[in-house]
TORPA-4810 file (N, C-alpha, C, O; in nm, 3 decimals):
<nodes>
NODE_1_1.547_0.823_-0.962_1.420_0.862_-0.905_1.371_0.759_-0.804_1.313_0.793_-0.701_M
NODE_2_1.396_0.632_-0.837_1.351_0.526_-0.747_1.423_0.535_-0.612_1.363_0.509_-0.508_K
NODE_3_1.551_0.572_-0.614_1.626_0.585_-0.489_1.572_0.699_-0.403_1.566_0.688_-0.281_D
NODE_4_1.532_0.808_-0.466_1.474_0.921_-0.392_1.342_0.880_-0.328_1.317_0.911_-0.212_I
NODE_5_1.258_0.810_-0.403_1.130_0.765_-0.349_1.150_0.662_-0.238_1.073_0.659_-0.141_L
NODE_6_1.252_0.577_-0.252_1.280_0.480_-0.145_1.322_0.552_-0.017_1.288_0.506_0.093_R
NODE_7_1.395_0.663_-0.029_1.433_0.740_0.090_1.313_0.811_0.151_1.304_0.824_0.274_R
NODE_8_1.220_0.856_0.068_1.101_0.925_0.120_1.011_0.827_0.195_0.958_0.861_0.301_V
NODE_9_0.994_0.708_0.141_0.902_0.610_0.200_0.974_0.505_0.284_0.922_0.395_0.301_F
NODE_10_1.093_0.536_0.337_1.167_0.438_0.415_1.094_0.390_0.539_1.114_0.274_0.577_W
NODE_11_1.009_0.472_0.607_0.942_0.416_0.725_0.848_0.300_0.689_0.836_0.204_0.765_P
NODE_12_0.783_0.309_0.575_0.694_0.201_0.533_0.775_0.081_0.488_0.746_-0.032_0.527_I
NODE_13_0.876_0.105_0.408_0.956_-0.005_0.356_1.034_-0.076_0.465_1.049_-0.198_0.461_L
NODE_14_1.083_-0.003_0.563_1.162_-0.061_0.672_1.081_-0.164_0.750_1.135_-0.264_0.796_R
NODE_15_0.952_-0.138_0.766_0.867_-0.229_0.842_0.853_-0.364_0.771_0.845_-0.467_0.837_F
NODE_16_0.851_-0.364_0.639_0.828_-0.487_0.565_0.954_-0.551_0.509_0.952_-0.668_0.472_F
NODE_17_1.065_-0.477_0.503_1.189_-0.533_0.453_1.247_-0.628_0.557_1.248_-0.598_0.676_E
NODE_18_1.296_-0.741_0.510_1.360_-0.837_0.599_1.492_-0.879_0.537_1.516_-0.858_0.418_T
NODE_19_1.577_-0.937_0.618_1.705_-0.985_0.568_1.693_-1.128_0.515_1.790_-1.185_0.467_S
NODE_20_1.574_-1.185_0.525_1.553_-1.322_0.478_1.548_-1.324_0.326_1.534_-1.220_0.261_E
NODE_21_1.558_-1.444_0.270_1.545_-1.454_0.125_1.400_-1.431_0.085_1.310_-1.431_0.169_N
NODE_22_1.377_-1.411_-0.044_1.247_-1.365_-0.091_1.139_-1.472_-0.084_1.021_-1.438_-0.093_S
NODE_23_1.173_-1.596_-0.069_1.073_-1.699_-0.061_1.011_-1.728_-0.197_1.079_-1.719_-0.299_G
NODE_24_0.885_-1.762_-0.198_0.815_-1.800_-0.321_0.745_-1.679_-0.381_0.622_-1.680_-0.394_A
NODE_25_0.819_-1.578_-0.417_0.763_-1.456_-0.472_0.735_-1.475_-0.621_0.819_-1.528_-0.694_H
NODE_26_0.616_-1.432_-0.665_0.581_-1.437_-0.807_0.556_-1.294_-0.855_0.523_-1.205_-0.776_K
NODE_27_0.572_-1.274_-0.984_0.548_-1.141_-1.040_0.402_-1.102_-1.023_0.371_-0.984_-1.007_K
NODE_28_0.312_-1.200_-1.026_0.169_-1.171_-1.012_0.136_-1.116_-0.873_0.038_-1.043_-0.857_S
NODE_29_0.216_-1.151_-0.772_0.193_-1.097_-0.637_0.214_-0.945_-0.636_0.138_-0.872_-0.574_H
NODE_30_0.318_-0.901_-0.704_0.347_-0.758_-0.710_0.238_-0.684_-0.789_0.196_-0.576_-0.750_R
NODE_31_0.194_-0.742_-0.899_0.089_-0.681_-0.981_-0.042_-0.673_-0.903_-0.110_-0.571_-0.905_V
NODE_32_-0.077_-0.781_-0.835_-0.199_-0.783_-0.755_-0.192_-0.681_-0.642_-0.293_-0.617_-0.611_A
NODE_33_-0.077_-0.664_-0.582_-0.059_-0.566_-0.475_-0.080_-0.424_-0.527_-0.143_-0.341_-0.460_L
NODE_34_-0.029_-0.396_-0.646_-0.051_-0.264_-0.706_-0.198_-0.241_-0.740_-0.250_-0.132_-0.717_N
NODE_35_-0.265_-0.341_-0.793_-0.407_-0.327_-0.827_-0.491_-0.306_-0.702_-0.579_-0.220_-0.700_I
NODE_36_-0.465_-0.384_-0.598_-0.539_-0.368_-0.472_-0.514_-0.230_-0.413_-0.606_-0.168_-0.360_V
NODE_37_-0.391_-0.183_-0.421_-0.358_-0.050_-0.368_-0.432_0.060_-0.441_-0.485_0.151_-0.378_G
NODE_38_-0.437_0.052_-0.573_-0.509_0.153_-0.651_-0.659_0.148_-0.621_-0.724_0.252_-0.611_V
NODE_39_-0.714_0.028_-0.605_-0.856_0.016_-0.572_-0.888_0.076_-0.435_-0.992_0.140_-0.418_L
NODE_40_-0.799_0.057_-0.338_-0.821_0.116_-0.207_-0.811_0.269_-0.212_-0.885_0.338_-0.143_F
NODE_41_-0.720_0.322_-0.294_-0.709_0.467_-0.307_-0.835_0.523_-0.373_-0.886_0.627_-0.331_I
NODE_42_-0.886_0.455_-0.477_-1.011_0.498_-0.540_-1.128_0.491_-0.441_-1.215_0.577_-0.441_L
NODE_43_-1.129_0.387_-0.358_-1.232_0.375_-0.257_-1.223_0.489_-0.155_-1.326_0.536_-0.106_L
NODE_44_-1.103_0.532_-0.124_-1.088_0.645_-0.031_-1.142_0.773_-0.092_-1.203_0.854_-0.022_S
NODE_45_-1.120_0.793_-0.224_-1.175_0.912_-0.290_-1.327_0.907_-0.292_-1.393_1.009_-0.271_F
NODE_46_-1.384_0.790_-0.317_-1.530_0.775_-0.313_-1.584_0.801_-0.174_-1.689_0.864_-0.159_G
NODE_47_-1.513_0.754_-0.073_-1.555_0.779_0.065_-1.544_0.927_0.100_-1.624_0.979_0.177_S
NODE_48_-1.445_0.995_0.043_-1.430_1.138_0.068_-1.546_1.216_0.009_-1.596_1.309_0.071_A
NODE_49_-1.589_1.178_-0.110_-1.705_1.245_-0.172_-1.830_1.220_-0.089_-1.907_1.312_-0.064_V
NODE_50_-1.850_1.096_-0.046_-1.966_1.065_0.036_-1.961_1.138_0.171_-2.063_1.185_0.220_A
NODE_51_-1.843_1.147_0.229_-1.827_1.218_0.355_-1.850_1.366_0.341_-1.906_1.430_0.430_G
NODE_52_-1.808_1.421_0.229_-1.828_1.564_0.205_-1.977_1.596_0.187_-2.026_1.696_0.238_Y
NODE_53_-2.047_1.510_0.116_-2.190_1.535_0.094_-2.270_1.516_0.222_-2.373_1.581_0.241_T
NODE_54_-2.225_1.426_0.310_-2.298_1.406_0.435_-2.271_1.518_0.535_-2.354_1.547_0.621_S
NODE_55_-2.155_1.582_0.523_-2.123_1.693_0.610_-2.079_1.654_0.750_-2.074_1.740_0.838_G
NODE_56_-2.048_1.529_0.772_-2.006_1.483_0.904_-1.855_1.460_0.904_-1.799_1.403_0.811_Q
NODE_57_-1.793_1.505_1.009_-1.648_1.491_1.022_-1.608_1.345_1.037_-1.505_1.303_0.983_I
NODE_58_-1.686_1.266_1.109_-1.652_1.126_1.133_-1.656_1.042_1.006_-1.604_0.931_1.004_A
NODE_59_-1.717_1.093_0.901_-1.721_1.020_0.774_-1.584_1.015_0.707_-1.566_0.939_0.612_A
NODE_60_-1.490_1.094_0.753_-1.358_1.096_0.692_-1.261_0.996_0.755_-1.147_0.984_0.711_F
NODE_61_-1.305_0.924_0.857_-1.222_0.817_0.915_-1.199_0.706_0.813_-1.085_0.661_0.798_I
NODE_62_-1.303_0.658_0.741_-1.275_0.557_0.638_-1.184_0.609_0.527_-1.109_0.532_0.468_P
NODE_63_-1.190_0.738_0.498_-1.103_0.795_0.396_-0.958_0.777_0.439_-0.874_0.735_0.359_V
NODE_64_-0.929_0.809_0.563_-0.793_0.795_0.615_-0.747_0.649_0.615_-0.634_0.620_0.576_L
NODE_65_-0.834_0.559_0.656_-0.798_0.418_0.662_-0.776_0.361_0.522_-0.674_0.297_0.497_V
NODE_66_-0.870_0.384_0.431_-0.858_0.329_0.296_-0.738_0.389_0.222_-0.668_0.317_0.150_F
NODE_67_-0.713_0.519_0.240_-0.599_0.580_0.173_-0.468_0.526_0.229_-0.373_0.505_0.153_F
NODE_68_-0.461_0.504_0.359_-0.339_0.452_0.420_-0.308_0.311_0.370_-0.194_0.279_0.336_S
NODE_69_-0.410_0.227_0.366_-0.391_0.090_0.318_-0.349_0.091_0.171_-0.259_0.017_0.131_V
NODE_70_-0.415_0.174_0.091_-0.381_0.184_-0.050_-0.240_0.236_-0.073_-0.169_0.187_-0.160_G
NODE_71_-0.200_0.335_0.005_-0.066_0.391_-0.009_0.040_0.288_0.026_0.140_0.275_-0.045_L
NODE_72_0.020_0.214_0.133_0.117_0.111_0.172_0.126_0.004_0.063_0.236_-0.040_0.029_V
NODE_73_0.012_-0.036_0.008_0.013_-0.139_-0.096_0.084_-0.091_-0.222_0.162_-0.166_-0.281_A
NODE_74_0.059_0.032_-0.263_0.122_0.083_-0.385_0.271_0.104_-0.363_0.351_0.075_-0.452_V
NODE_75_0.309_0.155_-0.247_0.452_0.176_-0.219_0.526_0.042_-0.217_0.634_0.031_-0.275_V
NODE_76_0.469_-0.059_-0.153_0.536_-0.188_-0.150_0.535_-0.255_-0.287_0.631_-0.322_-0.323_L
NODE_77_0.429_-0.237_-0.362_0.421_-0.297_-0.495_0.518_-0.236_-0.594_0.566_-0.305_-0.683_G
NODE_78_0.547_-0.108_-0.579_0.635_-0.042_-0.675_0.779_-0.031_-0.625_0.872_-0.048_-0.705_T
NODE_79_0.800_-0.005_-0.498_0.934_0.022_-0.446_0.990_-0.090_-0.360_1.111_-0.094_-0.336_L
NODE_80_0.905_-0.179_-0.312_0.950_-0.282_-0.219_1.031_-0.391_-0.284_1.020_-0.416_-0.404_G
NODE_81_1.111_-0.456_-0.203_1.191_-0.569_-0.252_1.102_-0.692_-0.263_0.986_-0.690_-0.221_S
NODE_82_1.157_-0.799_-0.318_1.083_-0.924_-0.329_1.049_-0.979_-0.191_0.943_-1.040_-0.173_N
NODE_83_1.137_-0.960_-0.095_1.112_-1.007_0.041_0.995_-0.932_0.104_0.916_-0.991_0.178_A
NODE_84_0.985_-0.801_0.077_0.874_-0.723_0.133_0.741_-0.766_0.073_0.641_-0.774_0.144_A
NODE_85_0.739_-0.792_-0.056_0.616_-0.838_-0.121_0.577_-0.975_-0.068_0.459_-1.001_-0.045_V
NODE_86_0.674_-1.063_-0.050_0.645_-1.194_0.005_0.593_-1.185_0.148_0.505_-1.260_0.188_S
NODE_87_0.649_-1.091_0.225_0.608_-1.077_0.364_0.464_-1.027_0.374_0.388_-1.075_0.458_K
NODE_88_0.425_-0.932_0.290_0.289_-0.880_0.298_0.187_-0.984_0.253_0.074_-0.984_0.302_I
NODE_89_0.224_-1.072_0.161_0.134_-1.180_0.118_0.140_-1.299_0.211_0.054_-1.386_0.203_W
NODE_90_0.239_-1.305_0.298_0.250_-1.417_0.391_0.311_-1.541_0.329_0.292_-1.651_0.380_G
NODE_91_0.383_-1.525_0.219_0.447_-1.638_0.151_0.583_-1.661_0.215_0.659_-1.567_0.237_V
NODE_92_0.613_-1.786_0.244_0.742_-1.818_0.308_0.829_-1.893_0.213_0.942_-1.928_0.247_R
</nodes>
C-alpha cells in the first residue's frame, strides 16, 4: 500500500527527496511534521466553515493554502524518506 501511495504522491516527494544522506534526522521530527500537518488540515476545515458562513468566494483562498500545506506535511511525514524530512526541517 505504501508503494502505491508513493507513486500517487510522487510530485510532492520528488521535490523534497535528495540523493544526500539523511543528516541529523530524529524520529521526533517526523512525528512533529505529522502533527503540524494534521493541525493545518483541521485549520483548513475551520476556514472552510467560516468561508461558507460568510458566503464570500475569496474566503476559500486560506482553505486552499492551509490544506495544501497540511497535505504536504502529512505526505512527507508518512511517506517521505529521512532525507526528505531532514530537508523540510532544514537539518543538515
